[in-house]
C-alpha positions in Angstrom: -4.5 2.6 -16.5 -3.3 -0.2 -14.2 -3.7 0.3 -10.3 -1.9 -1.4 -7.7 -2.0 -1.6 -4.2 1.5 -2.8 -2.0 0.9 -5.1 0.0 2.9 -7.4 3.0 1.9 -11.0 2.6 1.8 -11.0 6.6 -0.9 -8.1 6.6 -3.9 -9.8 5.0 -6.0 -8.2 7.0 -4.8 -4.1 5.5 -6.1 -6.1 2.1 -9.1 -7.2 3.3 -10.0 -3.7 4.8 -7.9 -2.1 1.0 -10.2 -4.3 -1.2 -13.6 -2.9 0.5 -12.4 0.2 -0.3 -11.5 -1.0 -3.9 -15.0 -2.4 -4.3 -17.2 0.5 -2.9 -15.1 2.6 -5.1 -16.1 0.4 -8.1 -12.3 0.8 -9.3 -10.2 -2.4 -10.4 -7.1 -3.0 -8.4 -4.5 -5.6 -8.6 -2.4 -6.3 -5.4 1.3 -6.3 -5.1 3.4 -8.4 -2.6 5.9 -6.1 -1.0 9.0 -7.6 -0.2 10.7 -7.3 3.2 14.0 -5.5 3.7 16.0 -5.0 6.9 15.4 -1.5 6.8 12.1 -1.3 7.1 10.9 1.8 5.4 12.9 0.5 2.2 10.1 -1.9 1.7 7.6 1.0 0.4 10.8 2.1 -1.7 11.6 -1.2 -3.0 7.7 -1.8 -4.1 7.2 2.2 -5.9 10.1 1.1 -8.4 9.8 -2.5 -9.0 5.9 -1.4 -9.9 7.8 1.0 -12.0 9.9 -0.8 -13.6 7.7 -3.4 -14.6 5.5 -0.1 -15.9 8.2 0.5 -18.2 8.1 -3.1 -19.2 4.4 -3.2 -20.7 4.8 0.2 -22.0 2.4 1.8 -19.6 2.3 5.5 -19.8 0.6 5.7 -16.0 0.7 4.1 -13.1 -1.6 4.5 -10.1 -0.4 3.2 -7.0 -2.1 2.7 -3.2 -0.9 1.7 -0.3 -2.9 -0.6 1.9 -3.6 1.8 4.6 -5.4 3.8 2.1 -9.1 5.2 3.0 -11.0 6.8 0.2 -13.5 9.9 1.7 -16.0 9.4 -0.8 -16.4 6.1 -2.7 -19.4 7.3 -4.8 -17.4 10.4 -6.3 -13.6 9.1 -6.7 -13.8 7.7 -10.1 -15.7 10.9 -11.2 -13.7 13.1 -9.2 -10.5 11.4 -10.2 -11.2 11.8 -14.2 -11.9 15.1 -13.4 -8.5 16.1 -12.0 -6.6 13.7 -14.5 -8.3 15.8 -17.3 -7.2 19.0 -16.7 -3.6 18.0 -16.0 -1.4 20.4 -17.0 0.9 18.8 -20.1 4.3 18.6 -18.8 2.6 17.0 -15.0 5.2 13.9 -13.9 3.5 13.1 -10.8 -0.3 13.6 -9.7 -0.6 12.9 -5.8 -4.8 12.3 -4.2 -4.4 13.0 -0.7 -2.6 15.5 1.0 0.4 15.7 3.4 2.4 19.0 3.1 6.2 18.8 4.8 7.6 21.4 6.4 8.6 24.3 4.3 6.1 23.2 1.8 3.6 25.1 -0.5 0.7 24.9 -3.0 -0.5 26.9 -5.9 -3.8 26.7 -7.7 -3.8 26.3 -11.5 -6.5 25.3 -11.9 -10.5 24.0 -9.9 -8.7 20.7 -9.9 -5.6 20.4 -9.3 -3.0 21.9 -7.6 1.0 22.2 -8.1 3.2 21.1 -5.1 6.4 21.1 -3.3 7.6 19.3 0.1 4.4 17.0 -0.6 4.8 13.7 1.8 3.4 10.4 1.4 3.2 8.1 -1.3 -0.2 6.3 0.2 -2.0 7.6 -3.4 0.1 8.5 -6.2 0.3 8.4 -10.4 3.3 8.4 -11.6 3.3 9.5 -15.5 5.7 7.5 -17.8 8.3 10.5 -17.6 9.0 10.0 -14.5 10.1 6.5 -14.6 13.4 6.7 -15.4 14.7 9.1 -13.2 12.8 8.0 -10.2 14.5 4.1 -11.4 17.9 5.7 -11.4 18.2 7.2 -8.3 17.9 3.5 -6.6 20.1 1.1 -6.5 19.4 -2.1 -8.2 21.9 -4.2 -5.3 19.8 -3.2 -2.1 20.8 -6.5 -0.7 23.7 -5.2 1.1 23.2 -1.3 1.6 23.6 -0.8 5.3 21.0 2.1 7.1 23.5 4.7 6.9 24.6 4.6 3.4 20.6 4.7 2.6 19.9 7.6 4.8 22.9 9.6 3.6 22.8 8.5 -0.3 18.7 9.4 -0.2 18.1 5.8 -1.1 15.7 5.2 1.9 12.0 7.1 1.5 10.5 7.7 -1.8 8.5 9.8 -0.3 11.2 12.0 1.4 13.6 11.7 -1.9 10.2 12.9 -4.0 9.4 15.9 -2.1 12.7 17.3 -1.5 14.7 16.6 -4.3 12.4 15.2 -7.2 9.8 18.6 -7.1 12.3 20.7 -6.8 13.4 19.7 -10.6 10.6 18.3 -12.1 6.3 19.7 -12.0 4.2 17.4 -9.3 0.7 17.8 -8.6 -2.0 17.4 -6.5 -6.0 16.9 -6.9 -8.0 20.0 -5.3 -10.3 17.6 -3.4 -9.2 15.5 -0.6 -9.8 12.3 -2.3 -7.9 9.8 -0.1 -6.4 9.7 3.2 -4.4 7.0 5.5 -6.9 4.8 7.4 -6.2 4.0 10.9 -3.7 0.9 11.2 -0.8 -0.6 12.6 2.4 0.3 11.1 4.7 -1.7 10.0 7.3 0.7 8.6 6.9 3.3 11.6 6.0 0.3 14.0 3.2 1.7 15.8 -0.6 2.9 15.3 -1.1 5.6 13.0 -4.0 7.7 12.9 -3.1 10.7 11.2 -6.6 11.3 8.8 -8.0 14.1 11.2 -4.5 15.5 10.7 -4.1 15.4 6.7 -7.5 17.0 6.7 -6.4 19.8 9.1 -3.3 20.5 7.0 -5.6 20.2 3.7 -7.9 23.0 4.7 -5.3 24.8 6.6 -3.1 25.1 2.9 -6.1 25.7 0.5 -7.4 28.7 1.8 -3.8 29.9 2.4 -3.0 30.0 6.3 -0.7 26.7 5.9 2.1 29.3 7.1 0.5 29.3 10.4 1.9 25.7 10.9 5.5 26.3 10.5 5.2 28.5 13.1 3.6 26.4 15.5 6.3 24.3 14.7 9.3 26.5 15.3 7.5 27.4 18.4 7.5 23.6 19.2 11.4 23.5 19.2 11.7 26.7 20.8 10.2 25.3 23.9 12.2 21.7 23.6 15.2 23.2 22.9 14.4 25.5 26.6 13.2 22.3 28.6 16.5 20.6 27.6 18.2 23.1 28.7 16.7 23.8 31.9 17.1 19.8 32.3 20.5 20.2 31.9 21.3 23.0 34.4 
């Protein structure tokens, strides 16, 4: 299976950090130079779709894509854990996630010891695409992306590939996640978010809450926080 890591040319620091992760885990990874776009989050989308197009031309049955802020949680057992998950995937699988970030109203269901099915599952820092998914994904995103406005990207769902996979693709095709939290996001400055992201602990909290069936509490807390925000805005306007 071909494994790629997406990296912006000007972020050699992230490339070096990612290389260390891959070396310790003893996996061979090729780096793909992302092309900048006027809409920041579209850089990632184009990289994924371009790599999938390359997989189609090569005739690859699968392609694994990491992003350069990847952190492998257990380098020693990573290859073994990943192979166990792949060996126990249902035959109908389209996408396998290697780490956990469940969006609002998301859910998981245990398939076996190694695999869960997912809905509203976010992020593409760690993902394996089956050839079954290639054309569905490629055909959703436009060829002539250079002249697309931000409004068109948001309106037509062309922009954020992780959101599109979570809220559109996963409704129609079987997607899964490993039962172990194999990878997470390293604390780094994000060129897409334009700020330092430190989400590893938050991802791990969500992982355990959903795995042990108390993830519904997150939605309650989210709704409560929104009510407080609305109440605060109401009082401020009075």
